[in-house]
N, C-alpha and C positions, 0 to 999 in steps of 0.2 A: 504494500500499499504505499501511497504517497501522502505526507502530511505537508502542505504548502505553507508558505510564510509570504506576507506581503499584502498592502492594502488590496419486317426483320426480312427481306429476301430472306433465305434459309441461313441463319447463323446459330451456332451454339452459344448461348449465354448461361453462364455458371452463376447460381445464386450461392453467394458464400456463406454456408452453414456448417460445412463438412469438407474433409479432404483439403484442409489448410496448412501451410507450413508454418511451424512454430507456434501453434495455438493450443489453447486449454478449454475443454469443454466447461461452459458456464450455464448460468440460468437463462432460459428463454422466457422469462414471464411477459405477459402481454403489457405494452405500453400505451398511454393515450396517444389518439391521433393528434397531430399538431394544430394549433389554432392558426389556420392559414391567414385568416384577416390581420392576426397579431404579426405574424411573420412579414406580410406585405408592408405593414405600417413601418418596419425596421428599414426594409431595403429601400422603399421610396421617400425616405427622408433624404435621400441623396440626389442630386440632379443628375439627371441622364440615365437614372437606373428605373427600369420599368418591370413589370412581373405580370405573368398570366398563370394560369392553372388547367390541370385536368384533373381526372379522377386519382391520379397516382402522384403527380409532381407538382411543385411550384417551380416555375421557370424564371429566371433572372436574367434580364437584357441589359447590356452596357456596351460602351466602346473601349473598356479594358483600360481606362486612363483614370486614376484617382484624382481628387481634387486638392490634393497636397503635393508637394515637391517630391522628387524623386531621384534616385541615383547618388546623392551626395554622401559620402562616407565609404564607398567601395573602394576597396584595396586590391581586390582580386577581381579583374574585370576582363570579360571576354569580347569586348568592343560592341556590345549591342547596346541599342538607345531605345526608349519606349515610344512606340506609335501606336495608333488607333487599331482596335480589333473589331470584328463583326461577330459580337456575341448577342446576335438578335435571332428572332424566328426559331426555326428547327435547330439553330446553332447556340441556343441560350444554354446557360447553366441550369441543372435540373436538381432539385432537393426532394426527396420522398416526403410526403405529407402523412404517410401512416407507417412510421418506421417500426422495425420489428428486431428484437434482440437477437443477435447471431448465436447459434450453439457454440461455434468455435471462431471467436473474433480474430480477424487478421492483424498480426503484429506489423506496424509500420516501420519496424526495423529491418525486416526482412521482405516487405512487400510495399507497393504502392510508391516506387521511386520515380513513377512517371504520372504526369497528370496531376489533377488536383485532389485534395482530400477535404476540402472545405471551400465555402465562398463566403467572403466578408460581405458585410452589409452594405458596402459601397459598391459591390458588383465586381470586385477583384478577386480572382482565385487564390487560394493559399495551397502551396504545395507542401510536400513532405519536407521537414526540417532537414532531412539528408539529401544532398543532390543526387544526381543519377548515377554517382560513382560511390555512393554511400557514406559521403563525408558530411559532417556537419557544415552546411552552408554559412552559418552565422560565425562559427569559429575561425573559418578559413579567410574571412574578409570578403565573401562575395555579396554580402547584403547591404543596404543602404541604411540610413538612419530610421527608417520606417519599416525595416525587416523585409524588403523586397528588392528585387532585381529584375532583369529581362531574360528571356529565354531566346533561343535560336530565331524564333518568328519575330524578336524584338517585342515580344508580349510581356508586359510587366505582370509580376504576380509576387505575392508575399510567401516567405518560408517561416514566418512566425506569426503569432497572433496579433492583429492590429489593435492593440490596446488603446492607441492614439484616437479611436473611433468612439471610445467609451463616452466622452463627453457629448457627442452627437446623438448617440442613442439613449443617453441617460444611464444612470447608475442602475446597477441591477438588471440591466438588459443584455442580451447576447451581442457579441461583435462579430459573430459569423454562424453558419449553419455548416455542419459536416455533411459530406455527401451520403451518409447513411442516415440522414434526416434529423440528428440530434444537435440542439444548440451547443455553441462554444462560447464560454463565459471568460471573464478575466480572472485574475488571481483570488484564491480565497483561502481562509484558515481551516475550512473543513477537510476532513481525511477523505482522500480520492483512491480510488481503486487502481489496479495495475493499469488501466486504459486512461487514466487521468480524468476520470469521470465519477459521477455518484448518482445514485437513484433516489429520488424524492419521495415524500410521504404519499403523493398521488400516483407513484409508480412510473412517473415520467424520468427521463435519463439526460443528464446534461455533462459536457466536458468543460473542463477548466484549464487554465494556464499556469505553468510555473516557469521559474527564471532560468532554470537550466534543461540540458537536453534529457527527455525528449520533447519539452516545451509545450506541447498539446497533442492530443489524440494519439497516444502511444500505441493504441490498438484500435482497431474500427469495431466498435461495440455493437453496431447495428448490422443488420444484413445488407450487403451490396452485391450488384452484379459486375463481374469482371469482363473487360474486354477480352474475347478469346483470341484476339491478334496479338496479346501481349503476355508476357512470361515473367513470373517472379525471379529477381526481385524488381524489375522495371515492368511490373504489370499496372494496370490503372482500372479505375471504377468506370463503368458504362452506366449512361451515356455520357461523353465529354465533348465540349464543343472542339470543331476543327480549327487549327491555326494554319498560316502558311507563310514559309520563309520568304522574306521580300529581297534581302541582300545575301550574298554568299557568307558562309559561316566563317568566322575569322578566329584566329588564335588568341589566348590570353595575352594581354599585354603586360608583361611582367614590369613591376616597379611603378605603374601607373596608380594614381589616387585620382578619384572624381572629387573636385573641390567646389563645384557651383553647377547649379542646373536653373535655368531661367525660362519661363514663357515669353516669347517675343510678340505673340499676337495670336490670331485664332489658327491652330494647327501648325505653330511655329515655334520652336525650341531652340535654346542654345546650351550645349553641355560643355564644361570647362574640366580638363583633366591636367595634373601635373605629372611630368615624367623627366627625371634626371634634372630636377629643380627648374624645369622650364614649362610654360603653360601652352596647351594646345586647346583649340575650340573646334568644335562641331556644331555648325549652324544647320538645322534641317526643318523641313516643311513638307506638307502635302497640300494638295488641292481637292476640290470636291470630284474630279475626275480620276482620282487615285493615281496621280503624278507626283512622285517623292523625289525630293532634291536634297542633297547632302553637300555641304561645303566645309571642307577640312583645311583649317587656318592652322598653319604653323607658326612656331616662335618667331621666325623671322619675317612674318607678315605674308608670305607666299601662300597661296591657297590653291586646292583642286576641288573640282565638283564632280559628283557622281549623281546619276538620275536612274530612277528604277519605276517600274509599274508591276503590280501583281500579274501573275501567270493568269490567263484565262482558265476558269474552273470547267 
């Protein structure tokens, strides 16, 4: 236990309740259905975040960009910068509205190193605190001051609980919902189970956050469906929105530290990084026709420009 301190074409979909790696059989007591109206009220506090529902899921739509600064504080950077994402329509995030306890919860130490394990109430996905190589992304300097960074599709996402959202959702309210349907809260002094959660008097279940690894959701306490095209430890929960790489993948820029990030205008940003005590700037923007332009300014003032357009789907 943890004691925390601190303030379908035909595809095979596997429901995770048995045959899981590194799991222990636990109680599968029924839990109450989520209050969907209440869930929607948390997400829709944030500009640009919308929701819709069906019989099984609450769907969260956003452009993948939070309303806070990003990237500053990263010291282990793979040269990605945040751009908009099309998390809308049938490519939205999906949270179960009738969660069920898993018989054998999935450990997030040996599973789910790909894709999101939760969605923050501002519409930004939360990935496993371990990167796809099994390293603590926070410890090795991959995360910014808000617990996030960009993936290969320049998709911004968190790897830690976004506790900075607590003021906007209000004390005692969740900052995220896990992809098994259970809410994620901030820190608590209550005793938590091995999955960093607890069962309430009404039978509902909720996760909490702690300061050290595993930070949140040590195991997926609820039933989830796994994408059959993925394999542990880089398996992921289904459904997940699709992202598309815009620029070629680049190698980590060793020694670089991101020191500034500014919004220059609508869909226009400037990222500044320091390398060998010199400052480099990337000015980038996109228009309504999905034309992306990147200006790379060197310390001596010289610059190069690259332009990209998403591939036709």
